[in-house]
Every structure is written in C-alpha cells, then in structure tokens.
N, C-alpha and C positions, 0 to 999 in steps of 0.2 A: 942874487935877488932872492927873495923870497916869497913865494906867491900861498893864499891861503883863501880860506873860505867859511864862512861863517851865518849861521841862519842865527838871527838878530832877534826874531819873536817881536818886533815891533819895538821902537824904541822911547817914545813918547805917551801914544794913545794905542789903544785897542778895544777893539769891538767888544763889548760886555760879554756877549756870548762867549768870546773866547777865553775870557778871563777867569772863569769859573773855575773851579778846583779841581774839575776834571773832564775829559774831552766827554766821557758818556751823560754829562749837563750840559755841553753845550750845544753838541751835535745836534738833537730835535730842534731847536731854537732854529741852527743853521740851515736844515732843511724845511722846515717851514718858510724860512724865510726865502729863499730860495725859490719855492714852490710858487709862493706867492707872487715873488716878483717875476716868473714865468708866465703866470696870467695875467697878473696888470700889466704885461707888453704884446699881449696878443690884438690883434688887430679889432679881430670881433668876439665878442664875449656872449656867449651862449647859455640859457638858464642853468646849465649843470655847472657851466664857469662859476657862474656868481653864486651860490650857494657853497662850492668849495671856498671862492674868495673870501666870503661872510664866515664859515667857517675856520681859514687861515687865521684871520684877523680877531677872531675871540680867542683863539688860541694863542695868539701873541700878543695879547692886551689891549688889542685897538678899540673893544667892544665901547668903551665911554668915550674915548679918547685920540685924537692919532698920535699920541706919544705914550707909548708902550715902556714895558719896564727895559727892553732889548731892541726895540727899532723903533722908529720914528716915520709917520706916513706923513709927505709933502704933498699937500694939496694947493697949488697955485693959482688955477682957473680951470672950470667947467664942475660939471657935477657928476664925482665917483660915485659917491655914496649919501646915505640919510640914516641916521639914525632915531630912531621913532620914540616920545618919549616912553613909550609901553617897551621898550628895549630890544636888544637885537640890531645887526648892522643890516640893512636894505642897498644892495648894489642897483643904481640908477644908471651908472654909462652903461652903453653898448659894444663900446670900444676903445681903444687905446686913444683915437683922434676925440673922443671926447671931453678928454680932461688932460690937465697940463701938474706934473708933476712927479714925485719919485718914492718908492721907498728904501731908510735906509737902514743903517745896523747904527746904534746907539756906540759910541765910546767911551772911554773913560783912563783917565793916566794909567798907566803903569807904575809897577811898586818901584819907591823911588830906590831902596836900595837892590834892586833887579838891574834897573836903568844903570844902577852906578859899575855893578858888577858885570853888564856888557860893554860897558867903556873898559873897564878893568882888561878882560879879554883880549879886546881889539889894540889896547896900548901894548898888553904881554908879550902878544904875539909878536909886535915889531915888524910886521907882513911890508912890503914895499907895494904888492898888489892884494888888494883885498877885494873879494867877491862877497856879498851882504845878500841875503835871503829876508823877507818878509820886513822888509822896512816901510815905512807908512809913504814916504812921496821924497821927491829930491830938496823941497826946502826943508822936511824935518831932519831927512841926512844930511845934510850942511850945517844944520844947527845945532845936531849932536856933536857933528865934528867939530863947528868953530868952538861952541859952550862947554860941553861935560868933557870932553877928552881932555882940554886942555886944565880944567878946573881939576883934575885927578893928576896932574902931573903928567898927561900924556902931550904928542906934538900932535896936532891936526893934519890929516892928510892933504897934500897939494891939491889934487882932484876929485872930486865927487859927481858921479853921472849915475843917474836913476831914468830910467822911459819909463811913462805911466803905463800900465799893463791893464790888462783885462779883469781882474779880479776888483769887484764892487767893496772887498773888504780893506784895502790898503795896506796889500801885502806882496811887494811889487820885488824886482831882482835889482842890484845895483852893482857898481862897480868903486872904490875907493884907491888912490894910487898915489906914491910918494915923489917928490920934487925929484926928477931927473926920470920919472916913468911916465911920460905926459901919454891921455889918454887920444888916440886920433880917429881915425874912422869910426862908425858906430853904426851899427845894422838891426834894426825891430823886426820882430816876428809877430806883432802882434794880429798883425791882419791874414797869417796864414790861416786856410779854411778846410775843413776838413769836407768830404762828399757830399754830408748833411748840411751846407754851409754853415756849421757852427765853428768857433777858432778853435785849432789846433792846441795853444799854449793856453794852460788856464791862466796864466801871468804875463810871460813873454818868456821869450828866448833871446837875447841880445848880445849882438857879439861884439866888442869891443877892440881895437887894436890898442895896442899900446906900445912903446919903444922902449928902449933899454938903454942904459949912458952907454954899453960898449958897440949900442947903434944896432942891434938884433931887434926883431917885431916880433910878438906874441899876440896871438889872436884867444879871448879870454871869452866863452859862451857860458854865461850865467843861468842856471835853470832852478824852477820850484817845478815839480812835477806833480799831477792830479794825486790828491789824497785817500789813501783808503778807508778814512772816518766819515768823508762826507758825501751822501746819496748811497745808490747801491754798488755792491761789490764788485759785480758781474761790468757793471756798465763807466765804474773808475777802473778797473784793471783795463778793459778795452780804450778808454781815455788815456791812459799809462802809457801803454803798447804806442797808440799810433801818435803819440810826442814822442818816445823812443825812436819811433818809424823814420819821422823827419827830422828828430834831430840825428839819424844817421845820414840821410839824404845830405842837409846842409854841412857835415863833416866832410862827405867824400866829394861835393862841393867845390869846396875850398881847398882839400890836398888835390886835387885833380887841376885846380888853378894855382898848383907850386906851393901851398902855404904848407910848411912843414913844423912847424912850433902853434901848435893847438892843444889849449884846455879847454875840457869841458864839466864845469865844477857847479857843486847846488846840493840840496835837496833834492832825491829822487821821491823818496817815499815809497822806498820799495828796497828788496833786498836782493844780492847778487845771483841769486837761482833763480830767478822769478823769470817767469815765462813774459810778461807786461818787459821787462828791460833786455832781454833777449835780443832783442834786434842790435841794440847797443851795442852791447856788454860782450855778445856773441859773435856776431858779425860784421863787426871795423875791427881793426888793430890796435885800438886803443886800448892804453895800459892803466888798470887801477892803483895808484899811489900806495895801496895797501900792499900790493904784491913786489914793490920794492924790499931789495935786499938792506937797504938802509932805512925801510920805513920802519917805526917803533910803533906799535899800538896801544901800548902803555898798560897792557898785561889784558885787554876787553877786547873783541871783535869787531863790537857795538860803536855805533857815533850818538845813539838818543838815547835816554831815559836812564835805566842802567848797565845800556852798551853792552845787552847779551848778543849775541849772531842774530837774533831774529829782531835787533835793532841797528842793523847797521844798514841806514838810510841815504846817509850824505857821501858826496861821491868827488872826488879828484880823479878824472881820466886825464891822461897826458896820452899825444899822441907820439909814435916812438923814437924821433930825434929829440925830444921833449925829455922822453921819459930817459933817455940815456945819458941825458944830462944832468939828474936827481943827484944831489952827493948827499939829502937829509932829508927825514920826514918826518910826521907823528900825528900824534891825536891829541888835542890841549882841551881839558877836560874841568879845569881849576874853577871855570866859572857855573861848572853843573852841581848841581844838586848831586852827594857821595854815597846816598843811602846811609842810615843809621847800622843796620845789625849785621856784620860790620860796614865800616866805612868803606867804601871802594879802591877810593883815589882822594887824593890831599885836595880840600877847595877853599878857595878865601874864607878868612874869618868871619867875613859879612855874610856869606850863606847859612845862614843859622837855622833854616826849616828850605823846604821846595820851593813857594814861592818868592823866595829871596834869588835862586838862582837866574844870571843873565841868560841862559836859556836853558831848556830841555836836551839842546843838539850841543854836541861838540863842533869843536874848530877844527879845521885841517889844513897843515901845511905841509909846504916842500919847499928845500935850499936848491934852488935849480942856479947850474953855471952856464948864464947866458948872456 
C-alpha cells in the first residue's frame, strides 16, 4: 500500500487574509482578528476592553460597515455597537450575553490553476491512503474528490472523511482512501484540554483506523500543529510543545493497547531539532520516514517553500513495526513553485508563478508492505 500526506492549503476557498502575496502581509490581520474575537467572547466587557475592541474594529476596516476587506461582523440580535454620525465606534454591549452574532474571516476563491495543480499532485501521488491538511470541510473535500479529480483524468477516492476541528479559518485535517482500504473506527481529540481550559489542538488530532486488503489494520493520526507565524513566538512554541506531548501520550496509549502499525502524519510547523517537537521525535520509538534507507528526499532536506533544512516541517512518523515494512518513499514536489534562479526541481508546466503552485508544501509518500 502507499501512504501519503499533503498540505493542500485549501481547495476551493481560503480566507482573503491568508491569500495575500506574503505571510507578512496577512499575519497582522489574522492576529487582530484573533484578538478581537477573544475580546468579543468575554462574559463581561470593561472600559479598556471596549476601547480596544473599537481600535481593532477600525484596524480591520469595520468603522463604517460590518463588512470589512478581510472580516465580517455578523450581528443577528442585540446591541453590540453604535456608529455615531460624527465617526468612530462605540461598544454598547457589556458582555457576550448582550448580543448574538459572530466575527468571521472573509473567503475568496483559490486560484484556479493552483486548485488544478493540487488535484494533479493528488492524482500523481497514486496513494491508497492520503492524509490531507488544510482542507475547508468534509463537503468541500468530497466535492473536490468527486468533481475536480475526475475532470483531470484521476480516479476519485472511495472514502473521504474529515472531522470539523477547532480552527475558525476552515483549515482542518482529514483522510482519503481507495477501494479496499475502508476507514473504520475514528476518534476525534477536539475536546482535549490544557490545564488552562484551552483546547490542546489548534485543529484536531483525529485517529483513523484503516483496513487493508491483506487484513492488516493501520492507525493514522493526522495533525497540523500550531504555526510559528500566528501569535507570539514563546506562546506558539509552548502550544506546539503541549501538542507534541499530547500526541506522544496518545501514541503510548495506542501501543500499550497492542497497536503496532501506527502512522502520525501532517504539518508539524517546526524542524526535527526543535525543542517543541522533542517529546514526540526524541521521546518515543517513532521513526521519521526521512531516515529510512529506501527514502529519497529528491536532493533537498525540506518540505516547504524552497525546501531548505529550515523548512523541514512536514512529517510521516511510523511505529517501528510499520517502519520495518517500508519498501520505498520520497518527497513529491512537482506541484510546488521551484524557484527561478535556478529552478530547484521539475514542476508542472502549469506552475508558471508562485501563485499557481498546488501548495507551498511538498507531499510525502511511502510504499509499505502491509
């Protein structure tokens, strides 16, 4: 069987703030969105909260309308705010119970060339079991599978599963599998909590049980750990470390219960030598597919951007029994922008510019005798 993982970076729609030319442009918008959402969710608003809310709303383009260039403020009932004719914003609600509504990121369609190149990667990988990262929802993933893959000559996957996670931006993780590889028992971890009551996982850490034609069973945990670029560095590192520690505990529970064939895959948003990932990479017997003698990294150590060592952030970690059954593996970069001076790898002819790339991430794959 062939197991693969791919960060698809959304399939049809993506938050406009995440679709800007560079992460540096979108990051301040996403941080202000998160800060305002946090304040709006409080039970009680003190004067300082109200002042800060008004400032953030102005920064997000909501001074004159509930629709800004990147966010939408939905007010269904109650009195959250007033916009005087003289200008400005006055927060009139004293807490979350005083109004009904939500703050949402505005979406826009993904570049059509990028969407089709994402599909080409999924087709050319030829995976039997494919973990996907940053897909909007199960209906979107199912539509992409049934409409876009066949339109480009690919065969749709037989099974498509995605459990809605904790991220409000619509970047969830899921699993797709072929005929003969049915998805059985599933377990979500969206409700796992830190000591402060916050969710452990920014998205989820779902465990999917997959049966193989030989009768063997494979457990796949798909992950997308806390990003380095969203929020303060110390806070992000602490969150990523807590996630790695929880995945480690989950893995140990599984192996203690007799599971031998376990794969933990996804975008971990950090490098192998990083302190946040140490509990998972150094504190378990899991093996990184990059270390297998049959693995071909294509001449570059990374999986993101230009694939330098500092960009090795996508992983396929395998339990020892599974690692021993690997017959081949590699990094699939054909859907990525290859750079221009010089080009680092051969890309699809349709990847004429960075915006046309199927993803900024490479896909990882492994042929496993299972």
